[in-house]
Structures are given as structure tokens and as C-alpha cells.
TORDO-305101 format. One record per residue: residue number from 0; residue in three letters; x, y, z of N, C-alpha, C, O in turn. Coordinates in nm, 4 decimals. Atoms other than C-alpha are relative to their C-alpha. Layout:
<pts>
[NUM,ala,[X,Y,Z],[X,Y,Z],[X,Y,Z],[X,Y,Z]] ...
</pts>
This chain:
<pts>
[0,met,[-0.1079,-0.0917,0.0699],[-2.9787,3.9892,3.9097],[0.0857,0.0771,0.0706],[0.0666,0.0986,0.1903]] [1,asp,[-0.0688,-0.1101,-0.0817],[-2.7203,4.2264,3.9950],[-0.0846,0.1287,-0.0355],[-0.0903,0.1501,-0.1565]] [2,gln,[0.0363,-0.1401,0.0459],[-2.8735,4.5386,3.9525],[0.0456,0.1204,-0.0321],[-0.0111,0.2225,-0.0710]] [3,tyr,[-0.1172,-0.0969,0.0287],[-2.5593,4.7193,3.9217],[0.1408,-0.0161,-0.1363],[0.2499,0.0361,-0.1592]] [4,ser,[-0.0930,0.0193,0.1172],[-2.4570,4.5293,3.5782],[0.0145,0.1145,-0.0991],[-0.0473,0.2209,-0.1021]] [5,leu,[-0.0343,-0.0668,0.0789],[-2.2910,4.6546,3.3014],[-0.0842,-0.0631,-0.0712],[-0.1498,0.0284,-0.1209]] [6,arg,[0.0489,0.0231,0.1178],[-2.4669,4.4699,3.0734],[-0.1436,0.1022,-0.0408],[-0.1921,0.1889,0.0318]] [7,pro,[0.1510,-0.0263,-0.0210],[-2.7984,4.5663,2.9462],[-0.0821,-0.0913,-0.0093],[-0.0331,-0.2006,-0.0375]] [8,pro,[0.1165,0.1735,-0.0067],[-3.0982,4.3056,2.9563],[-0.0222,-0.0424,-0.1686],[-0.0068,0.0156,-0.2761]] [9,gln,[-0.0365,0.1283,0.1343],[-3.1213,4.0224,2.6906],[-0.1609,0.0767,-0.0601],[-0.2390,0.1227,0.0232]] [10,arg,[0.1210,-0.0345,0.1295],[-3.4241,4.1366,2.4035],[-0.0141,-0.1143,-0.0857],[0.0830,-0.1849,-0.1132]] [11,met,[0.0579,0.1090,0.1482],[-3.5879,3.8957,2.1347],[0.0686,0.1227,-0.0893],[0.0914,0.2426,-0.0735]] [12,gly,[-0.0304,-0.0667,0.1243],[-3.4683,3.9773,1.8109],[-0.0801,0.0622,-0.0626],[-0.1353,-0.0415,-0.0992]] [13,leu,[0.0838,-0.0165,0.1647],[-3.7118,4.1593,1.5197],[0.0061,-0.0844,-0.0772],[-0.1061,-0.1279,-0.1032]] [14,ser,[0.0255,0.1040,0.0412],[-3.5915,3.8860,1.3078],[-0.0411,-0.1282,0.0257],[-0.0873,-0.2058,-0.0579]] [15,ala,[0.0557,0.1034,0.0117],[-3.6627,3.6223,1.4956],[-0.1421,-0.0496,0.0342],[-0.2000,-0.1582,0.0315]] [16,ile,[0.1599,-0.0069,-0.0166],[-3.9978,3.7169,1.5823],[-0.0651,-0.0013,-0.1190],[-0.1870,-0.0168,-0.1260]] [17,leu,[0.0513,-0.0617,0.1080],[-4.0209,3.7970,1.2305],[-0.0083,-0.1371,-0.1023],[-0.0633,-0.1571,-0.2106]] [18,ala,[-0.0363,0.1401,0.1296],[-3.9075,3.4344,1.0920],[-0.1210,-0.0747,0.0666],[-0.1819,-0.1419,-0.0167]] [19,val,[0.0636,0.0803,0.0001],[-4.1645,3.2694,1.3353],[-0.1131,-0.0280,0.0070],[-0.1825,-0.1271,0.0296]] [20,leu,[0.1763,-0.0336,0.0492],[-4.4745,3.4750,1.2486],[0.0084,-0.0742,-0.1714],[-0.0851,-0.1377,-0.2201]] [21,ala,[0.0269,0.0564,0.1088],[-4.3916,3.3646,0.9143],[0.0218,-0.0584,-0.0164],[0.0511,-0.0596,-0.1360]] [22,ser,[-0.0178,0.1653,0.0233],[-4.3258,2.9958,0.9499],[-0.1500,-0.0225,0.0706],[-0.2265,-0.0949,0.0069]] [23,leu,[0.0740,0.0364,0.0080],[-4.5942,2.9876,1.1276],[-0.1349,0.0455,-0.0483],[-0.2249,-0.0361,-0.0285]] [24,gly,[0.0900,-0.0784,0.1430],[-4.8495,3.2125,0.8833],[0.0047,-0.1119,-0.0595],[-0.0956,-0.1787,-0.0847]] [25,ser,[0.0310,0.0827,0.1625],[-4.7173,2.9737,0.6223],[-0.0770,-0.1440,0.0612],[-0.1999,-0.1475,0.0555]] [26,met,[0.0832,0.0550,-0.1016],[-4.8117,2.6713,0.8362],[-0.1408,0.0093,-0.0579],[-0.1818,-0.0558,-0.1540]] [27,phe,[0.1328,-0.0240,0.0209],[-5.1923,2.8439,0.8681],[-0.0402,0.0354,-0.1513],[-0.1527,0.0005,-0.1870]] [28,phe,[0.0091,-0.0067,0.1477],[-5.1877,2.9294,0.5093],[0.0051,-0.0849,-0.0759],[-0.0203,-0.0833,-0.1963]] [29,ser,[-0.0057,0.1659,0.1230],[-5.1370,2.5823,0.3876],[-0.1097,-0.0924,0.0408],[-0.1649,-0.1674,-0.0396]] [30,cys,[0.0414,0.0904,-0.0589],[-5.3172,2.4062,0.6086],[-0.1910,0.1298,-0.0341],[-0.2821,0.0542,-0.0678]] [31,ser,[0.1150,-0.0474,0.0959],[-5.6473,2.6590,0.4818],[-0.0326,0.0127,-0.1120],[-0.1554,0.0140,-0.1192]] [32,gly,[0.0105,0.0643,0.1208],[-5.6390,2.6186,0.1472],[0.0747,0.1298,-0.1078],[0.0714,0.1377,-0.2306]] [33,his,[-0.0880,-0.1044,0.0436],[-5.4197,2.9328,0.0842],[0.1561,-0.0624,-0.0429],[0.2488,-0.0235,0.0281]] [34,pro,[-0.1554,0.0327,-0.0531],[-5.0730,2.7355,-0.0272],[0.0787,0.0759,-0.0509],[0.1973,0.0711,-0.0183]] [35,gly,[-0.1087,-0.0835,0.0870],[-4.9410,3.0022,-0.2765],[0.0699,0.1166,0.1344],[0.1887,0.1367,0.1598]] [36,arg,[-0.1000,-0.0791,-0.1418],[-4.8807,3.2520,0.0590],[0.0713,-0.0893,0.0883],[0.1609,-0.0652,0.1691]] [37,gly,[-0.0534,0.1176,-0.1202],[-4.8101,2.9436,0.2379],[0.0943,0.0454,-0.0351],[0.1581,0.1264,0.0322]] [38,leu,[-0.1950,0.0154,0.0533],[-4.4785,2.9224,0.0039],[0.0397,0.1113,0.0486],[0.1338,0.1416,0.1221]] [39,ile,[-0.1112,-0.1626,0.0119],[-4.3965,3.2445,-0.0007],[-0.0239,0.0197,0.1726],[0.0167,0.1309,0.2061]] [40,leu,[-0.0411,-0.0811,-0.1570],[-4.4039,3.3097,0.3810],[0.0315,-0.1159,0.0652],[0.0399,-0.1066,0.1877]] [41,ala,[-0.1187,0.0976,-0.0553],[-4.2266,2.9493,0.4327],[0.1650,0.0618,-0.0896],[0.2758,0.0726,-0.0372]] [42,ala,[-0.1406,-0.0541,0.0498],[-3.9527,3.0905,0.1745],[0.0809,0.0899,0.1056],[0.1816,0.0541,0.1667]] [43,leu,[0.0090,-0.0800,-0.1348],[-3.9736,3.4377,0.4277],[0.0593,-0.0441,0.1478],[0.0950,0.0366,0.2336]] [44,ser,[-0.0586,0.0524,-0.1438],[-3.8527,3.2189,0.7306],[0.1065,-0.0327,-0.0646],[0.1938,0.0526,-0.0487]] [45,ile,[-0.1115,-0.0196,-0.0211],[-3.6060,3.1279,0.6273],[0.1336,0.0122,-0.0194],[0.2269,-0.0625,0.0100]] [46,pro,[-0.1065,-0.1524,-0.0562],[-3.3720,3.4249,0.5965],[-0.0120,0.0843,0.1110],[0.0896,0.1264,0.1663]] [47,phe,[0.0546,0.0026,-0.0547],[-3.5432,3.5343,0.7989],[0.0543,-0.0458,0.1736],[0.1072,0.0260,0.2584]] [48,gly,[-0.0569,0.0552,-0.1053],[-3.4694,3.2905,1.0840],[0.2008,0.0186,0.0123],[0.2615,0.0597,0.1112]] [49,leu,[-0.1590,0.0060,0.0893],[-3.0506,3.2596,0.8793],[0.0764,0.1580,0.1305],[0.1825,0.1751,0.1904]] [50,phe,[-0.0362,-0.1511,-0.0327],[-3.0664,3.6457,1.0285],[0.0563,-0.0063,0.1231],[0.1693,0.0143,0.1675]] [51,gly,[-0.0082,-0.0511,-0.1348],[-3.1525,3.6424,1.3515],[0.0152,-0.1349,0.0923],[-0.0162,-0.1694,0.2062]] [52,phe,[-0.0785,0.1293,-0.1375],[-2.9919,3.3207,1.4655],[0.1741,0.0103,-0.0333],[0.2566,-0.0810,-0.0286]] [53,ile,[-0.1517,0.0061,0.0417],[-2.6394,3.5154,1.3453],[-0.0619,0.0706,0.0959],[-0.0937,0.0191,0.2031]] [54,arg,[0.0729,-0.1491,-0.1109],[-2.7950,3.8491,1.5251],[-0.0297,-0.0539,0.1197],[-0.0961,0.0276,0.1837]] [55,ala,[0.0931,0.0117,-0.1375],[-2.8865,3.6127,1.8850],[0.1864,-0.0785,-0.0030],[0.2116,-0.1866,0.0501]] [56,ala,[-0.1267,0.0852,0.0132],[-2.5090,3.5019,1.8239],[0.0595,0.1816,0.1544],[0.1211,0.1655,0.2598]] [57,ser,[-0.0577,-0.0702,-0.1459],[-2.4331,3.8613,2.0793],[-0.0676,0.0673,0.1102],[-0.1500,0.1543,0.0819]] [58,pro,[0.0747,-0.0080,-0.0598],[-2.5524,3.9088,2.3685],[-0.0680,0.0962,0.0641],[-0.0610,0.0981,0.1870]] [59,glu,[0.1161,-0.0969,-0.0644],[-2.8153,4.2002,2.4281],[-0.1080,-0.0710,-0.0858],[-0.2175,-0.0159,-0.0750]] [60,ile,[0.1127,0.0236,0.0728],[-3.0336,3.9609,2.1588],[0.0159,-0.0944,0.0185],[0.1310,-0.1380,0.0211]] [61,lys,[0.0548,0.1207,-0.0063],[-3.2137,3.6425,2.2126],[-0.0680,-0.0258,-0.1312],[-0.0943,0.0436,-0.2294]] [62,gly,[0.0759,0.0567,0.1174],[-3.3792,3.4156,2.0037],[0.0425,-0.1109,-0.0973],[-0.0199,-0.1613,-0.1907]] [63,gly,[-0.1082,0.1239,0.0939],[-3.1303,3.1614,1.8502],[-0.1072,-0.1429,-0.0407],[-0.1335,-0.1993,-0.1470]] [64,ile,[0.0682,0.1368,-0.0380],[-3.3329,2.8679,1.9392],[-0.1797,-0.0029,-0.0837],[-0.2423,-0.0941,-0.1377]] [65,ala,[0.1537,-0.0577,0.0838],[-3.7017,3.0812,1.7992],[-0.0090,-0.0336,-0.1835],[-0.0799,-0.0801,-0.2727]] [66,ser,[-0.0219,0.0485,0.2186],[-3.4744,3.1043,1.4474],[0.0275,-0.1063,-0.0317],[0.0122,-0.1223,-0.1528]] [67,ile,[-0.0229,0.0767,0.1059],[-3.3641,2.7752,1.3986],[-0.1646,-0.0503,-0.0238],[-0.2211,-0.0689,-0.1315]] [68,phe,[0.1980,0.0470,0.0195],[-3.7840,2.6625,1.4985],[-0.0035,0.0336,-0.0941],[0.0087,-0.0559,-0.1778]] [69,ala,[0.0378,-0.0205,0.1314],[-3.8439,2.8659,1.2155],[0.0513,-0.0222,-0.1188],[-0.0146,-0.0407,-0.2211]] [70,ile,[-0.0365,0.0878,0.1410],[-3.5945,2.7571,0.9675],[-0.0606,-0.1073,0.0005],[-0.1555,-0.1299,-0.0745]] [71,ile,[0.0777,0.1303,0.0081],[-3.6795,2.4239,1.0585],[-0.1501,-0.0256,-0.0700],[-0.1572,-0.1101,-0.1592]] [72,val,[0.1201,0.0261,0.0286],[-4.0376,2.4261,0.9898],[-0.0120,0.0993,-0.1145],[-0.1319,0.0749,-0.1283]] [73,gly,[-0.0354,-0.0681,0.0957],[-3.9850,2.7107,0.6593],[0.0362,-0.1487,-0.0560],[-0.0577,-0.2187,-0.0938]] [74,ile,[-0.0852,0.1142,0.0942],[-3.7359,2.3992,0.5027],[-0.1227,-0.1552,0.0183],[-0.1002,-0.2547,-0.0505]] [75,val,[0.0241,0.1594,-0.0171],[-3.9904,2.0870,0.6252],[-0.1665,0.0821,-0.0400],[-0.2681,0.0173,-0.0144]] [76,ala,[0.1229,-0.0731,0.0432],[-4.2932,2.3861,0.4791],[0.0314,-0.0050,-0.1204],[-0.0684,-0.0325,-0.1870]] [77,leu,[-0.0333,-0.0288,0.1520],[-4.1432,2.4224,0.1486],[0.0211,-0.1319,-0.1231],[0.0141,-0.1209,-0.2455]] [78,pro,[0.0000,0.1458,0.1004],[-4.1039,2.0631,-0.0203],[-0.1439,-0.0481,0.0120],[-0.1592,-0.1551,-0.0470]] [79,ser,[0.1465,0.0568,-0.0445],[-4.5240,2.0130,0.1050],[-0.0973,0.0327,-0.1325],[-0.2138,-0.0007,-0.1540]] [80,arg,[0.0938,-0.1045,0.1032],[-4.6144,2.2344,-0.2164],[-0.0315,-0.1046,-0.1293],[-0.0976,-0.0656,-0.2255]] 
</pts>
């Protein structure tokens, strides 16, 4: 990497991280016998994932693939209740 680059280094977007954590937490709570908490986290992972995917269009933010993963997991987790 060029040390004299004008672009700042990419960093993972907070909304993408929150989306992945919410989707994984949804699966954890669903499997551990707390479907209400799992449903809430699945419902939260979808908007966080959408916002993270939109933010990943910026060259300074990464996390588009993680956001798509969180959206898919959230959609799969919602009808399983």
C-alpha cells in the first residue's frame, strides 16, 4: 500500500457490526429457548443491515458483505417464529 495515499484507510461501519451482532444474537436466543428476544433482534438486524449496506457505498467504510449477511439471516429468522 502506498504510504502517501490521499485516501484514509477503510474501517468497518458501526451499523454493519451491529447488524451482524443482532443477527447472530437472534439465532442464539432462538436456539436457547428465548424466541421473543430472538424475534426482536432479527427485526433489528434488517434495518441495521440496510443502513450498513448503504454506508458501505462510501470509499471510507466497508462492511457491505457483512450487512447483506445480516439482512439474509434476519429475514430467515423472522418467519421461523
